[in-house]
N, C-alpha and C positions, 0 to 999 in steps of 0.2 A: 408379418406386416410387410410390404414392400416399398420399396424406395419411392416417397414422393418426387423425385424428381428424375428418375430415370421410368421408373416401374418394372424394372426388368430383374434386378437383384435384390436379396430381402436385405432390408434395412438394419442395420447393428449400430446404428450413431443416431442418437437424440439430436438435432440443432437448435439452440434457443436463441432467437437475431430480434433485438429491439431497435427498431427505427423510428422517430418521431412519435415515440411514448406509446409506440405499436408494439406488441410483441405475436411472434408467432413460430411455433415449432416445426417442425422438420424433422420426419425422419429418413434417411439417407443410407444408405449402402455406403460401404468403403469409400470405392471410387468420385463418387459423386462428391465426398464429404474433404476427400484431400483433394478435389477439385474446387469447392467451395473454401478452400485455405484453412481445414481445419488438421491440426495435425494430430496422428492416430500410431500411439505409441512410439518409440524409439527416437523419438525427433529431442533438440535440446530442452531443458528447462526454462521457464520463464526467465527464471534469474541472468541465467547467461545468456537469453536473448536478448534480455534490457542491457546487459554489457555490453554486447556488441553491439547494440542501435545507438550507445552512446557515442560507439564508436572513440575513430582517432587517440589525440592525447586523453581525451577526455575520461572515457570510457577505459583505458590501460593506465592511466594514473591512476586513476582510483583502486585496482588492482592488479599494480604490476609484476608478469609474471615470474620475472626474476624477483622476486619480494621474499620477504618474511615467512617461517611455517610455525607453526603452533608448537608451542614448545610442549605441550603436552601430548597432543596426538601426532602430530606431525601434517596435518592437512598445509600446503600451502595456499598461495596465492593464486599458481595458474591451478591448481584442484579448485581452487572458489571459482573460479573462471567457466573453466573449465562442468563442472556438475551443478555449480548454481549452487550449495550446501555445504555447509559449514561440518567439520569432524565431531567436533564436541563443542559443551558449554563454556569453554576454556578460549573457545573460539572467537568466542563473542568478545573479548576481554584482548587481545591479540589482536583483530583487525578492529576494533574500535573505532579508530580515528576514519579508515576507512567507509566502513559501514555509512556513519553520521553522513561522510559525505554523499555517498548513494543516495541514502532517502532523501537527505536535502536535497537534490538533484530533481529526485525520482518525483517526493510528496514538498515540496517545499519548507519541509522543518524535518525537524528530527527526533521531535516528540511529539506522540499522541497526542490530539485534542479532546480526540470523541468527535462524537455525533450531539448534536441536541436538537430534540423535537420539538419544533414550533407548530403549534395547534392552528388550523387555518379558522378556526372558532371567531366568528365577531367580536363577542365578547371579551377576547385574549386582548390585553391593553399592551401593548409591544415594550412600553417600559417595564412594564413586571418581569415580562419576561427575560428582557436583558438584566433587570436586577438578580434575576432568581442565577442565569448561566455566572454572572460576573461573582457575585455567592457562593454559587460551586467553584469556579476557578480558586479562590481567597483560600477556600478549605483545601485544596489541593495542593496549594502553595504552600502552606503552611508547613501540610501534612510533607512536603516533601523539602520545607524546612528552606524554602526560598522566600526569604524575608525582606528582601529586597523588591520584587513581586508582588509578594503580599499587602506591603506598603501603598506599591502604587494602585492593587485592588481596590482597596480597603480604604483609598482616598476619592476614588472614582464613584465608588459605592455611594461614598458621601453626599459628592456633591450631586450624583443623580438623585440618591435620598430627597437631599433640600432643596431641589428643583420645584417650583412649581407648577 
């Protein structure tokens, strides 16, 4: 298949772009893909790009190059900044403070809350959807033994359940 951009070379990359809820797929040669900003192997991993993008004191403070190393595998903060990968499962414990800060900075939270499907059907009562979501969060809080959050959720469910 020929490149859909230049038509001169064979397409090696499929690029999917979404703009204004319109999805289009392009089959591109390596040259055209590079011109569109697509990294073709050998580039820096996304997490390394993210740390570089955070830049300055914010990015380097998260994983200071001169800092600690994993006691188990020896992977250092500089190694993580360079490769974007941790060396072993113990690295998550060793770098938990920095990883939590990074996740909070990127996602706004260091705890995954998941996604909840909200039906677009007109018969769906938004209050029932909210109650259902609160009940799921309550179950999760109890599983994690986060009883303070569970008590708050229980009170919120009780308030919503008794509302006229």
